[in-house]
N, C-alpha and C positions, 0 to 999 in steps of 0.2 A: 433338642429343644433349647433355643437360646433364651438367656435371661433378659428381662427388660431393664431399662435404665434404673439406676439407684433412685430411691425416693428423695424428694427435694431436701427434707431435713438432714438426711445422711450426707448428701453432697455438700450442703452448707457447713456441716460440722467438719467434714474433711477439709474444706477450704479453710475454716477457722483453725484447725489443727496445723495445717501447712504454714499458715501465717504465723502462728505462735512458735512453731519450731524455728522459723526464720528469725523471729524476734529474739529467742533465746540464744541462737547461734551468734547473731550479731553482737548481742550484749556480752557473751562470753569472750568473743574475740576482742572486743573493745577492752574488757578487763584484762585480758592477757597482754595487750599492748601496754596498758597502764602498769601492769606488774613488771614488764620488762623495762619500763622507763622510770618507775616510781622511786627507785633508790637514787636516781640522778637528778630528778626534777621535783620541786615542791608540789605537794598534792594540790594546793590551791591554784597554782599556776596551770596545772593540767585541767582543773575544773573550768577555769576562765577560758582557756583555749578551746575546750570542748564546747562551751556555751557560745563563744564567738563564732566558731565554725557552724554550729547549728543556726545561729542568727543569720549568717550569710545565706544559708540554704533556705531560710524562711523569708528572706527579704522580698522575693517576688510576690509572695502572698500578702506581705505587709503593704506593698505598693498598690496591689489590686484591691485590698480590703483595709483601708486605713481605719475604718470604724472598729476593727478588731481590738484596738487598744482602749476602747471605751469600757472601763471596768465598772460594774455595778456594785462590787464588794471589794474596794481597794485594800481595806484593812486585812481581809482574809487572804487576798492575793499576796500582800507583803509578808504575812506570817508564813504562808506556804513556801514562798521563795526563800525566806530566811532558814526555815527548817530544812528545805531541800539542799541549800548551799552547804549547811553543816553536815548533812547526811552524805552528800557526794564527796566533800573534802575528806571526811573521816574514812569513808569507804575506799577512796583511792589510796589513802595512807595504809589502811589495813590490808588491802589486797597486795600491796607491795611487800609487806612484812609477814604475811601468813600464807599457808598453802591455799591454793585456789578452791579446792574442794571444801576445806574447812570454812572458808569465807562464805561459800554458797550455802552450806548446811546451817550455819548459825543464822543466816538471813531468813531461813525458813521458820524461825521463831517469831517472825513478825505477826502472824495471826494470833499467837498467844499474847504478845505484848499489846496488840490492838484490842484484844478481849479485855485486858485489864484497864487500858486507857478508856475504852468505851464505857466501862462500868463506872470509872471515877469521873470522867469529864462529860460524858453524854448521858449518864444515868441509865444506861441500858441494863437490862436484867441478864445476869449470867447464871446459868444453871450450875448446881453443885458438880455435875459430871464434867462440866467444862473446866472448873477449877482443878479437878483431879487431872484432866488432860494437861493443864498448865504445869502441874507438879511433875508429871511424867516427862514433859518436854524439857523441863529444867534438869532432870536427871540425865536425859539424853545429851544435853549440852555439856554437862560435867564429864560424861564418858567420852564424848567426841573430842573435847578440848584436851583431855588427859593432862590435868594440871600437874601431876607428878612427873610427867615425862619432860616437860620444858617449863621454863619460868613464865609466869603470866606477865607479859610485857606491854609496851605501848601499842603494839598492833592489836592485841586483844582489847585493850581499853578503847581504841579507836573503833573497833568492830561493835562494841557495846553502844558507843555513841551513834554509830550508823543505824543500828536497829531502833534506838529510842527516837532519834531525830526523824528517821524515815517513816516510822509509824506515826509520829506526830503529824507529819505532812499528810499522811493518809487520812487521819482524823479531820484535819482542816479541809481536805478535798471532799470528804463526805458531807461537809457543811455547805459545799458549793455546787451541789448537783444541778442547779438551774443554769449554771454558766455554760456558754457554748464551748465545745471541745477545742475549736481553733483558737479562741481567746485564751483558754487555759494553756495551750501549747505555746503560744507566742509570749504571753506574759511570763510564763515560767522561764523560757529561754532568755528573754531580754532581761528579766530581773536577775537571773543567775549571773549573767555577764556583768551587770552593774554592781551587784553586791561583791563579787570576787575581784573586780578590776583593781582596786587599791591594794588589797592584801597581795594579789599576784604581782603587782608592780614592785611592792616593797621586797618581796622574796624572789624576784625574778632571777632566773638562771639561764644563761644562753643555751638555746636548744641545739644549735649546731646542725649536724647532719640528720637529726631525728625529726625534722619538720614533717616529712611525709607520714611518719607514724603518728605524730601528734594530730595531724589533720584527719587521719583515718579514724581516730577515737571519736571525734565529733561527727564524722560522716556515718560511722557505724551506729552511734548512739541515736542520731536523728532518724535514720532509716529503721532502726529497731523500734522506735516509738511509733512510727507509721505502721509497721507490721503488727505491733500490739493492738493498735486501734482497729486495723482491718480484722484481726483475729476476733476481737470482741464484737465486731459487726456481724461476722458470719457464724461464729460458733456459740453454742450454749455454755453457760457457766459450768454446768455439771460435767461437760466434756473437757473444757479447757483447764479447769482447776487442777484435776489430778495430773494432767499432762504437764503442767508447769513444773512438777517435781523431776521431770526428765532432765532439767538443767543440772542436777547433781551429778549423774554419770557423765554428762557432757563435760562439765567443768573438771571432774576427776580425770577424765581422759586427756584433756588439754594440759592439765597440771602434770600428769605423768609423762606425757610425750615431750612437752616443751620445757618443763622445769624440773623433771626428775623427782616429782613429789608422789611417792607411793603411799596410798591410803592404808592405814592399819586396820586390823580386824576390830579393834575397839572403836575406831572412828566409824566404821560401817555400822556397828550395832547402835552407837549413839545417834547416828544420822537416821536410822530406821525409827528409833523412838521419837525423835524430833518430828519427822514427817507424819508418823501415825498420830501423834498428839495434835499436830497442827490441823490435820484433816478432820479429826474428831471435834476439835474446838470450833472449826469453821462450819460445822453442820448446823442447819436450822431445825 
């Protein structure tokens, strides 16, 4: 007796999961390239070249849809771009100086930081259990970072800035739910290029033979954003959210095989606490 075709919701969630895995893979490979180049190129220069590459890829859409740049909330767009520019610059610096798996694990604290910012800035009600989850997540961070094993340096500070600025950008994005996705995408990429152009010019370092790798960062990042949007279109949040944590073993594998970064047992335990706390804090 043959089985019938899978129900439509299952097929849609499988499509969403496939798109999300593609998004995570492209992002991790983009970060791996940044890590390989980060010690030789200024982080802000990499951010500018990433944005410029994405802008070239979006140019056909801009020519077909010039109305895309008509912003109904220019102030919020500007704030989102400023916060995203800071988050990307600090993240590129951090990933060049820290293990890739640690960079990914600490970024999982964003739901916890978002919870605190939502309470302070958006006056959202946070349950006591969620504050407990935040405390557990903080303990997980301390275990994963292992402050006694290595000095707390500029890479760690940059990673803190990444989480704070990136979460602030999410808060602003939540206030812009009525904006069209294409407008958000174009204004983000164009704004990122404009904001980082002067700092990148001031700190400019010759790229040399690394141009193909630099261009690949922008291409991977732009296609990753497309894959993310397709994943959100097809998949349910309840399916996609837990799957997002698969980026930790993926990044740990890339870090181990490409950069000889072997995760410790303490890091694994701390990462489990961070993920568990983030999942619990994100529950409605």
